[in-house]
Steps between C-alpha positions, in 0.01 A plus 500: 500500500230241429187535705190286547183647643319207655167478684384201702126472556336362811139400431220269604379291205147363526488123468365399161399853397727541201320794344507700825866415567614591150301822518664591831844423358430716194393788725816460710719507189336823387521653848869421544609591147321835497648615832870445428744346255499122530669225298371182667195423715494170691174338618469211750480127435167383352378860505263423211315215673566479872673199655257233622331417173548124530334314215352828377842605372418297188236769434706796623820421309585707193728450203802721435446703292130515570215717623661606829841584354330683212298722736789584731730521199290788367572693818870411492513622141309819580764604752799330337591290804564142610240327716548170685182312596432175690248265341391142449619401153373218284676326216349392169400187688251665735559261788865612528508799735784710641534762772667762284637852494476676165704805404318726254711743300445865405362391163222313683624150418636239745880494496555218747322246719631330813325191638537439872744216565448435873134426569360456852305178553155648433617660174635168373141376484424763237816626333797342330839627614702704256842380398680803357678762710626780276495881518322721250702759310321832460582854395506605866720220634523125547205385710486177700167371631478317833139391548354454849647200681796497260639770729576235763739319265826693450583307183228685308637847570857377461443351156320814382789719614756266343309546175527879530195617698544849645160517672305217658125562498299294746124478437367315805205385707694451823303421813480730802605225743834482318560873467827486698636243255383715209703800619805288578502332159466829313804642678694177449434473127599862442817491714635159405467573128581873492178572311191717529186323623151637433229299675123540450307297756121484511276574797153387612346170596378188322336193661825353634749786490570852618767674295786709636546793263824678602595562139846655471795600285851416622847608394786267400634553852183356652369839614126568484457799270121519532227280647130481573480406866120495531271237338330747269485552126758730350842502340857607557704668230879508494753629248781245479853586394584191299873574518479431874484126431844507341638731768376285789649189347834674454501643853405167658711300257206281401616260232246343269670169441424231246706198586509239220357170616436635849232683694453851371565738786496861602789572730518809721857572607576685823 
């Protein structure tokens, strides 16, 4: 039986205070990894910088690999785990910025980067949209990243699952006023794809937003396995039976279909 011990972190990043945020994340990694066995820790969207950086993101953004991934990579390496962080990423051309999620491996080096494809209007003023939707193969399973508002677009999760994703991780900065939609979409993405969903949503306030929290881990049947109901810092830890993905798809007769020349579909037979 293959198992994945996954922790999703709910935290309040401080806007523009990279050193403090990275320090808090490092402390959380150490706290989680020393208390129980863990394979993957997931942090929220833009957990390194905060969300409303505006033009200051040109100063906040980091390269991958770079200082931030090196620091957190040391902690990932110390405990031999995977760590997913949300950050503003810059290219070699420093004016090209992305809202990214970076997966750091147990050797301390980045093993994959996902750049958010669906950007809300205010993010389009700062970031370029990503263009590649592909899962990341790891020693603990095939991981698909759905970043923030990407959750509202079923094609993202669907394409990741069609490419083999067994777990969808959702680093997010979802607003409190849309918390009902947040919960509904998490259940939908898990159930319609027969896949685990592990969602780390931030909390706190910035000038224009209040964030929902409600981080959670869901089963391939859409059941909530664990959740943080209150808007406070913490984490939930769940041991996932990775064989359940295959079993659920067999029981529900979910067919992952690739139709030549046609729309790629997931069909659930009843």
